[in-house]
Structures are given as structure tokens and as C-alpha cells.
C-alpha positions as CSV (number, residue, x, y, z in Angstrom):
1,M,172.0,94.7,129.5
2,A,175.5,94.1,130.8
3,I,177.2,93.6,134.1
4,K,180.6,95.0,134.9
5,K,182.9,94.7,137.9
6,A,183.3,97.8,140.1
7,P,185.4,96.5,143.1
8,L,185.9,98.4,146.2
9,K,189.4,99.2,147.4
10,T,188.8,97.1,150.5
11,D,188.0,94.0,148.4
12,A,190.6,91.2,148.6
13,A,192.6,90.4,145.5
14,G,190.5,88.5,143.0
15,K,187.3,89.4,144.9
16,C,184.6,91.8,143.9
17,S,181.7,93.0,146.1
18,R,180.3,95.8,143.9
19,W,178.9,95.6,140.4
20,R,177.6,97.9,137.7
21,V,174.4,96.8,136.0
22,I,173.8,98.6,132.7
23,V,170.2,98.9,131.7
24,Y,169.1,100.2,128.3
25,N,165.9,102.2,128.7
26,P,164.0,102.2,125.4
27,A,161.7,105.1,126.6
28,T,164.7,107.5,127.0
29,H,167.0,105.7,124.5
30,K,169.7,105.9,127.2
31,Q,171.8,103.5,129.2
32,E,171.3,103.7,132.9
33,W,173.9,102.4,135.3
34,H,172.9,100.8,138.6
35,T,175.2,99.9,141.5
36,V,174.6,96.6,143.2
37,E,176.6,95.5,146.2
38,G,177.1,91.8,146.9
39,T,178.0,88.9,144.7
40,R,177.7,88.4,140.9
41,R,174.6,86.4,141.6
42,D,173.0,89.4,143.3
43,A,173.9,91.5,140.2
44,E,172.4,88.9,137.9
45,A,169.2,88.7,140.0
46,F,168.9,92.5,139.8
47,E,169.4,92.4,136.1
48,R,166.7,89.8,135.7
49,A,164.3,92.0,137.8
50,Q,165.0,95.0,135.6
51,K,164.3,93.0,132.4
52,T,161.0,91.9,133.9
53,K,160.1,95.5,134.7
54,L,161.0,96.6,131.2
55,A,158.8,93.8,129.7
56,S,155.8,94.7,131.9
57,G,156.2,98.4,131.5
58,T,156.8,99.1,135.2
59,Y,160.4,100.1,134.9
60,I,161.1,103.6,136.2
61,A,163.9,105.6,134.7
62,K,166.6,106.8,137.1
63,S,165.9,110.4,136.1
64,A,162.3,110.0,137.3
65,R,163.1,108.4,140.6
66,Q,162.6,110.5,143.7
67,T,163.2,110.3,147.4
68,F,160.3,109.8,149.8
69,G,160.9,113.4,151.0
70,Q,160.5,114.8,147.5
71,I,157.3,112.8,146.8
72,A,155.9,113.9,150.2
73,E,156.4,117.6,149.3
74,A,154.7,117.0,145.9
75,F,151.9,115.2,147.7
76,L,151.3,118.2,150.0
77,T,151.4,120.6,147.1
78,E,148.8,118.6,145.2
79,R,146.5,118.4,148.3
80,R,146.7,122.1,148.7
81,A,145.8,122.7,145.1
82,R,142.8,120.4,145.5
83,G,141.6,122.6,148.4
84,R,142.0,120.1,151.2
85,R,141.0,121.4,154.6
86,T,143.6,123.3,156.6
87,S,143.3,120.9,159.5
88,T,143.9,117.9,157.2
89,L,147.0,119.5,155.7
90,A,148.2,120.4,159.1
91,D,147.9,116.8,160.3
92,Y,149.8,115.5,157.3
93,Q,152.6,118.1,157.9
94,S,152.8,117.3,161.6
95,I,153.1,113.5,161.0
96,L,155.8,114.1,158.4
97,N,157.8,116.6,160.4
98,A,157.6,114.7,163.7
99,H,157.8,111.1,162.7
100,L,158.4,110.2,159.0
101,M,161.0,112.7,157.8
102,P,163.5,113.3,160.6
103,I,167.0,112.0,160.1
104,G,169.0,113.1,163.1
105,D,168.4,114.0,166.8
106,G,165.3,116.0,165.9
107,G,163.4,112.8,165.7
108,V,163.7,109.1,165.1
109,R,167.1,108.3,163.6
110,G,167.1,106.9,160.1
111,G,164.1,108.9,158.8
112,L,162.6,108.1,155.4
113,A,163.1,111.5,153.7
114,P,166.4,110.7,151.9
115,R,165.5,107.2,150.9
116,E,164.5,106.6,147.3
117,A,160.8,105.8,147.4
118,G,161.0,103.0,144.9
119,S,163.6,101.2,147.0
120,L,161.6,101.2,150.2
121,R,160.2,97.8,151.2
122,K,157.6,96.9,153.8
123,S,160.5,95.8,156.1
124,D,161.9,99.3,156.0
125,F,158.7,100.8,157.2
126,R,158.2,98.1,159.8
127,D,161.7,98.8,161.2
128,H,161.1,102.5,161.2
129,F,157.8,102.1,163.1
130,A,159.6,99.7,165.5
131,R,162.1,102.5,166.3
132,M,159.3,104.9,166.8
133,R,157.6,102.6,169.3
134,A,160.9,102.1,171.1
135,A,161.0,105.9,171.3
136,G,157.6,106.0,173.0
137,A,155.1,106.4,170.1
138,S,151.6,105.0,170.8
139,D,149.8,102.7,168.6
140,S,147.4,105.4,167.5
141,V,150.3,107.6,166.4
142,L,151.8,104.7,164.5
143,D,148.5,104.1,162.7
144,K,148.4,107.8,161.7
145,C,151.9,107.4,160.3
146,V,150.9,104.3,158.3
147,R,147.9,106.1,156.8
148,T,149.9,109.1,155.9
149,A,152.7,107.1,154.3
150,K,150.2,104.9,152.5
151,A,148.5,108.0,151.0
152,I,151.9,109.4,149.9
153,L,152.8,106.1,148.2
154,N,149.3,105.9,146.5
155,F,149.9,109.4,145.2
156,A,153.3,108.4,143.8
157,L,151.7,105.3,142.2
158,D,149.0,107.3,140.5
159,E,151.4,109.8,138.9
160,D,151.9,109.6,135.1
161,P,154.3,108.1,134.7
162,P,154.3,106.3,138.1
163,L,157.1,107.2,140.5
164,I,157.1,103.8,142.2
165,E,156.2,100.3,141.1
166,R,153.8,99.4,143.9
167,N,152.5,100.5,147.3
168,V,154.3,98.3,149.7
169,L,151.9,99.5,152.5
170,Q,148.7,98.5,150.7
171,R,148.1,95.5,153.1
172,F,150.1,96.8,156.1
173,R,148.1,95.9,159.2
174,P,147.2,98.6,161.7
175,Y,148.8,98.5,165.1
176,T,145.6,99.1,167.0
177,V,143.5,96.0,167.5
178,A,139.9,96.5,166.2
179,D,137.2,95.6,168.6
180,P,134.3,94.0,166.6
181,D,131.8,95.1,169.2
182,R,132.9,98.7,169.2
183,R,131.2,101.2,167.0
184,Q,133.0,104.2,165.5
185,V,131.6,106.7,167.9
186,S,133.6,109.2,169.9
187,R,130.8,111.4,171.3
188,D,127.7,110.8,173.3
189,A,124.4,112.6,172.8
190,F,122.6,114.8,175.2
191,T,119.4,113.5,176.7
192,E,116.1,115.4,176.2
193,L,116.3,116.7,179.7
194,E,119.8,117.9,179.2
195,V,118.7,119.7,176.0
196,R,115.9,121.4,177.9
197,Q,118.4,122.5,180.6
198,L,120.8,123.9,178.0
199,L,118.1,125.9,176.2
200,N,116.6,127.2,179.4
201,E,120.0,128.4,180.6
202,A,121.2,129.8,177.3
203,R,121.3,133.6,177.0
204,P,119.5,135.4,174.3
205,G,122.5,135.6,172.0
206,E,123.3,131.9,172.6
207,R,119.9,130.2,172.4
208,A,119.6,130.4,168.6
209,L,123.1,129.0,168.1
210,I,122.5,126.0,170.4
211,A,119.1,125.3,169.0
212,L,120.3,125.5,165.4
213,L,123.1,123.0,166.1
214,C,120.7,120.6,168.0
215,F,117.6,120.8,165.8
216,T,119.2,120.7,162.4
217,G,122.2,118.4,162.8
218,A,124.5,121.0,161.1
219,R,128.2,121.0,161.7
220,P,129.5,123.9,163.8
221,G,131.6,125.1,160.9
222,E,128.6,125.2,158.7
223,V,126.6,127.2,161.3
224,Y,129.5,129.7,161.7
225,A,129.5,130.3,157.9
226,L,125.8,130.7,157.7
227,D,124.6,134.0,156.2
228,W,121.1,135.5,156.6
229,S,120.7,135.4,152.8
230,A,120.8,131.6,153.0
231,I,117.8,131.4,155.5
232,D,114.2,131.5,154.3
233,L,112.3,132.3,157.5
234,D,109.0,132.6,155.7
235,G,109.4,129.2,154.1
236,G,111.1,127.6,157.1
237,S,114.3,126.4,155.6
238,L,118.0,127.2,155.3
239,R,120.5,126.4,152.6
240,I,124.0,125.2,153.5
241,E,126.6,126.0,150.8
242,R,129.8,126.5,152.7
243,S,131.7,126.0,156.0
244,W,134.1,128.1,158.0
245,D,137.7,126.8,158.1
246,H,139.0,128.6,161.2
247,R,142.6,127.3,161.0
248,G,142.8,128.5,157.4
249,A,140.7,131.7,158.1
250,K,138.6,131.1,155.0
251,F,135.3,129.8,153.8
252,V,135.4,126.4,152.2
253,A,133.0,124.0,150.6
254,P,131.1,121.6,152.8
255,K,132.8,118.4,153.9
256,T,131.2,116.3,151.3
257,K,129.1,116.7,148.1
258,A,126.0,115.8,150.2
259,G,126.9,118.7,152.5
260,R,125.3,121.1,150.1
261,R,121.7,120.8,151.2
262,T,118.5,122.5,152.1
263,V,117.5,122.0,155.8
264,P,113.9,122.4,156.9
265,L,113.3,124.4,160.1
266,S,110.7,123.8,162.8
267,G,108.3,126.6,163.6
268,W,109.9,126.9,167.1
269,L,113.3,127.3,165.6
270,V,112.1,129.9,163.1
271,D,110.7,132.0,166.0
272,E,114.1,131.8,167.7
273,L,115.9,132.9,164.6
274,K,113.5,135.8,164.1
275,A,114.2,136.9,167.6
276,H,117.9,136.6,167.1
277,R,117.7,138.6,163.9
278,A,115.8,141.3,165.6
279,C,118.6,141.6,168.2
280,T,121.5,141.5,165.7
281,G,120.2,143.5,162.8
282,G,119.8,140.7,160.3
283,D,122.6,141.5,157.9
284,G,125.6,139.4,157.0
285,L,126.5,136.4,159.1
286,V,123.9,134.9,161.4
287,F,126.6,134.5,164.1
288,A,129.5,137.0,164.0
289,N,132.0,138.6,166.3
290,G,132.3,142.3,167.0
291,N,134.1,142.8,163.7
292,G,131.5,141.0,161.6
293,R,133.8,138.0,161.1
294,P,132.9,134.4,161.8
295,L,133.1,133.2,165.3
296,N,136.3,131.7,166.7
297,P,135.5,128.1,167.9
298,S,138.0,128.5,170.8
299,N,136.3,131.7,172.0
300,V,132.9,130.1,171.6
301,R,134.0,127.1,173.7
302,R,135.5,129.4,176.4
303,D,133.0,132.2,176.5
304,V,129.7,130.4,175.6
305,W,129.8,126.6,175.8
306,L,131.7,125.9,179.0
307,P,129.8,128.5,181.1
308,L,126.5,127.2,179.6
309,L,127.3,123.6,180.7
310,E,128.1,124.8,184.2
311,R,124.9,126.9,184.5
312,A,122.8,124.0,183.2
313,G,124.5,121.4,185.4
314,V,125.1,119.2,182.4
315,P,128.1,116.8,182.1
316,Y,130.8,118.0,179.7
317,R,130.5,117.1,176.0
318,D,131.8,119.2,173.2
319,M,129.5,121.3,170.9
320,Y,129.8,118.7,168.2
321,S,127.8,116.4,170.4
322,L,124.7,118.5,169.6
323,R,125.0,117.0,166.1
324,S,125.0,113.5,167.7
325,T,122.0,114.6,169.7
326,F,120.0,115.4,166.6
327,A,120.8,112.1,165.0
328,S,120.0,110.1,168.1
329,L,116.7,111.8,168.9
330,A,115.6,111.7,165.3
331,R,116.4,107.9,164.9
332,A,115.0,107.1,168.4
333,S,111.7,108.8,167.4
334,G,111.3,106.6,164.4
335,E,112.7,108.9,161.6
336,A,114.2,106.9,158.7
337,A,118.0,106.9,158.5
338,F,117.9,108.1,154.9
339,N,116.0,111.3,155.9
340,V,118.3,111.9,158.9
341,S,121.4,111.5,156.7
342,R,120.1,113.9,154.1
343,M,119.6,116.6,156.8
344,M,123.0,116.0,158.3
345,G,124.8,116.1,154.9
346,H,126.0,112.4,155.0
347,S,126.8,110.8,151.7
348,R,125.5,107.4,153.0
349,S,122.5,106.7,155.2
350,T,124.4,103.8,156.9
351,L,126.8,106.3,158.5
352,V,124.0,107.6,160.7
353,D,123.6,104.3,162.6
354,Q,127.2,103.3,162.4
355,A,128.4,106.6,163.9
356,Y,125.6,107.1,166.4
357,A,124.6,103.6,167.4
358,K,125.9,104.0,170.9
359,T,123.8,107.1,171.5
360,L,120.7,105.4,170.1
361,Q,120.7,103.2,173.3
362,S,119.0,106.1,175.1
363,G,116.1,105.9,172.6
364,L,115.6,102.2,173.5
365,T,114.5,103.1,177.0
366,S,111.3,104.9,175.7
367,V,110.5,101.9,173.5
368,A,110.9,99.5,176.5
369,S,108.7,101.7,178.6
370,A,106.0,101.8,175.9
371,V,106.0,98.0,175.6
372,A,105.8,97.5,179.4
373,A,103.0,100.1,179.7
374,R,100.9,98.4,177.1
375,V,101.3,95.0,178.7
376,L,100.4,96.4,182.2
377,G,97.4,98.2,180.8
378,E,98.8,101.6,181.3
379,Q,98.7,104.5,178.8
380,P,102.0,104.4,176.8
381,P,103.8,107.8,176.2
382,K,102.7,109.4,172.9
383,L,105.3,110.3,170.3
384,R,104.5,113.6,168.6
385,V,106.0,114.8,165.4
386,I,107.6,118.1,164.7
387,E,108.8,119.8,161.5
388,G,112.3,119.6,160.3
389,G,112.9,115.8,160.4
390,A,113.7,115.4,164.1
391,R,110.8,114.2,166.3
392,A,109.7,114.6,169.9
393,V,112.3,117.3,170.6
394,R,110.2,120.5,170.5
395,E,107.1,118.8,171.8
396,S,109.1,117.4,174.6
397,L,110.4,120.9,175.4
398,E,106.9,122.3,175.4
399,S,105.4,119.5,177.4
400,S,108.2,119.9,180.0
401,D,107.5,123.7,180.2
402,Q,103.8,123.0,180.7
403,G,104.6,120.5,183.4
404,V,106.8,122.9,185.2
405,E,104.1,125.6,185.1
406,K,101.4,123.1,186.3
407,N,103.6,122.0,189.3
408,A,104.2,125.6,190.2
409,V,100.4,126.3,190.2
410,N,99.7,123.2,192.3
411,R,102.3,124.3,194.9
């Protein structure tokens, strides 16, 4: 290695504020010139750092160094090749275009795109995020940017040879303050009464869809991709092998490996599917539009879900809440978390209680009532089991229907 002067024209006589550090790279058998601005001590410190990197094998040749923008493009290309979901890719692209990459007036000034990725430090990201916050970005947006940038740097670090020395965001703290008492749940479950109201108000073409989502815990995309060939009505089960990616307009693999599963069906649900098949013809997709293509989630929400909630007089929740309803009713009825997780396609049984702990509070009410009834000498409510892993749902529906008929007769 060697250090040579490279003074600027603006430097005073006898002074030098720019230096050339010459590094011999044994991997390429070439000399690489680096420019260091500052004093000779700064150049010597840089030289020592390069020697350390060469000795440890972490030195990155200048020809292999890329900007943050170049690595981000390679990251997206790799994720597309791995078949990542369209919505995930769109989120990455949106964060990059709107927050991390802009340089001029199109976004936050001083974007990261032209910066050499290996030269970025934690302070550079911290300053960039500070400018974003000053421009009005929320903490949740900042956390999305942190996660995206961290994923890109991890990708660069895993390349062979690595494109950066280390991920400076590895221990970067999130901007949102975690509440230790808050569970990671964003949806509430419907109560048993609300489920009955939804099914009672559902039209013939809608009832099977709502029941399938509620009584199997399947994801909406998995139901939209369901084909009649995957349903065994005689055996009372269905096989989930794929999901419908509406934004990408294609069928994709389930969200996780555990998503490929066989789901048992209750006798009541089998009857509903048989009736639905008789009305639709029973070929191709179980739920399809007029052209035989999978349903558009936006159209289902507008034409089916919102009108159904209004007719049933049920507070608004999205259709995905039917999945939460299945988990909550199954756990509240005493079903083991492992069995529920297998039906829902979770890779870990702990996710069931972590994700749906808030909704399980509704199940505690029946437990408290049963305890009080026993203490007071009353007959506690019986919990009846149904097929398919979720308990008390179908029996609750049937008992409710009988109660309605009995009241009508008494009147």
C-alpha cells in the first residue's frame, strides 16, 4: 500500500486536503486507488482499515462495489425470481420509489440511490429518516423503510462475494414504541350471534362462501383459488394447494409450507357445498365470476360483503375476520392450538394464540358463566362438538334455529 498527495487547487501552498491511497488487491492482482479527503492521518487511518479488511477477507474490490440503487434493483429481481407475492413486491417498490431512492424534488432530498452501499453508515440512514420525519412521514412509514432497507442490505451481505462488509441496520431500533401488553392482532372476531345473522341473511350464492371462510379458517385467497376437484364431498374434506394472487392475476403457492393442507368439513358445510354445486354446475372453480375466472376481492367486498353486513345489522369487519372467528371459536370451545393451527395453515401453533388472543376474550364469557352456574346450582351450558376442528359453531346455529321456531310456536 502507498499514500500519495493529490492536492486540490483550492489548497493553500504547502497544504494538502486530498490523498490517494493505493491498495493492492491480491484477489484481482490489481492496484486500486482510493480518494480520501482530509489530513494525512485520515489517509493513514483509511489505509490501516483496508489492511485489516484484506487480512480478514472482508475487503471488497472497487469493481464489485455498487450503489444502494443498484443493489435495490438486484434485490427486487431476485425476489421476483423466487416467486414472492405481488403485494409484497409492490410494497417494496412503493417504499423504494417514495422514500428511499428519490434524490430531488420528487421526494426527500439526498436519497440513498446514488450512494455506494458499502459507504453508508447508520448515521446516514438516521439522517435520512430524520429528513423524512421532518417532511411529515409517520413512525409506521419509517419502520417500513427500516425493514425494507435492512432486507436489501442483508441481500447484499449474502451475495457471493459480499457486496458490503456488514449490515449497519442490523440493530437499528424501530421508531414505534412496542406496547408489551398489546398483542399482534388487527382484527376482531364475529360473535356466534353475528355469525348466525350473517348466514341467515346470506343469499344462496353467498352462503357457501361465508360458511367456508368461517368454518374452515381458510384464507380468502385460498378459497378463491379452490377448485371442485380439490373437494371430496363424500369424504368430507378439501385440499388446499394454491392461492389466488389478484394483484398479480395468477395462482400462487400457499403463504407458507404449512399452507398445503387437508381441511375436514362438517356435515352441515358439506350440505351447503352440495347445494352450491347443484346451482353452479360443479365444474372448475368453486367460486367464479361470469367468465369462469377467480373472483375479484374488491368486487366481492362491494357487491357481497358490505351489503351482507348491512342486511345482517352486524358492525363492519373485513372478510378476513372470518378467519379470526374460526380461530377464536375453536380455541374458546377447547380445541388444542396445534389442531387449530394445522387447519389454518400456520407453521407454528403459538401463532394462533398470539394473533387471536384478543378475540379469545369473548370465549372467556362462556367459561365464567359455566363456573357461576355450577356454584349457584344451575345447569351450566353444554358444549357440543362438531366435525372439522371448530366446536360449538354448527350446534349453536342449530340450537338457535330451534329456539326461534319454538318461540314462534309459543307466540
